[in-house]
N, C-alpha and C positions, 0 to 999 in steps of 0.2 A: 653917782654916775661911774660906770666902769671905764677903765683905761682901755683904749684900743691899741693892742700890741700884737706883733707877729714875730714868728721865728721861721726859719727855713732850714731844710736839710740839703747839704751838698753831698750827693752820693759819690762824686768823684774823689773828694778828699775825706769823706766820712766824718764831716764836721757839721754840727748844728750851729747856726749863727743867727744873729739879729740884724736884719737889713736896716740900713739908714733910710732907705726910701723904697717904695714899691710903685713902679710906674707901668703904664700901658704903652706898648710900642705899636699899637694898632692891630695886634693879634689877640687871640683868646688867652694867651699865657702872659703872666706878669713878668716884668724885668725887675730884678732885685739889684739895688745899688748899695755898695759899701762906701765908706768915706773916700773922698777924693785922693787922699794921700796913698790909699791902697789901690785906687784906680781900677776897681773890679766891678763887673756887672755879671749877673747870673741869669740864665734862662733855664726853664724846665726843672726848677727846684720845687719840691713840694713846700707849700706855704701853710703854716698852722696858726690859727688865731687863738689868742688868750681868751678863756671863757669868762674871765672876771671873777672866778672862784679860786679859793685856796684850799689845799688839802689840810689834814689834821696837823701837819708840821708847819703850816704857813707858806708852803711852796705853791707857786702859781700853776694852775692847771691849764694846759693847752690841748687843742685837738691833737690826736695821735698819742696822747699819754696813756699809759696802762696803769689803772688804779687797782689796788688791792683792798677789798672790803673787809670789815671785821671778821666775817665768816671765813676768810681766806680765799674767797672767789675773786678772780681777776676779770676786769672788764676794760675795754678800750673806750676812749672818748672820741665821739664823732659829732659833726654838725649834721643835723637832720633838717634839710632844706624845706621839705614839705610841711613840717610843723614849726619851722623857724625856731629851733632850740638846739642846745647841745644835749647830747644823750650819752649814756653809758650802755655799752652793748656787751653781752656775754661773748666769750671767745668762740663758742660754738654757734653763735647767732641765735640761740634759742630764746633769749630774753633780752629786753632792753627797757630803759626808762629815762625820763628826763633827768638831767643832772641839775640839781638845785643846791643851794647853799647848805642846807641841813645835811644832805647826803654827802656833799663834798668834804665837809669837816669831819666826817667819820672815816674817810678813805685815806689811803696813802699812795702817792705816786711811787711806783717801783721801777719805772723806765718809760720808754716810748717805742712805738712800732718801728722806728728807723734804727735807733742805736741798740735796741734790745729785741730783735725779732724772735729770739729763742723763747721769750716770755709768752709769746702768742701760742706756742705749741705745748708748753709744759702741762697744761691742765686738760688737754683734749683727749 
């Protein structure tokens, strides 16, 4: 069984963080809480879920990560709600496929769409 884990991007500080809790305040957007000693709550932060897969270096793959395939092609990781699966998508949107364990172990995480947006434009 895979671990259910999340991370979030705080665009105000430019920091990726792991929330201690994700709560619903009655709106469509989640409220992210950090430890009580920090006393912080965040709204409107993009939340990314762990896919349950590891790259070739054993690093956890999350939504929003940018993977580099052995061919040198880069693809981003997305949740495909219609098919209920994580997928990898070409940066030019021309190709996509379901992200599975065999594929993940051949790829390497080289960044993510929030901390490394420049990686999304290099191959277009």
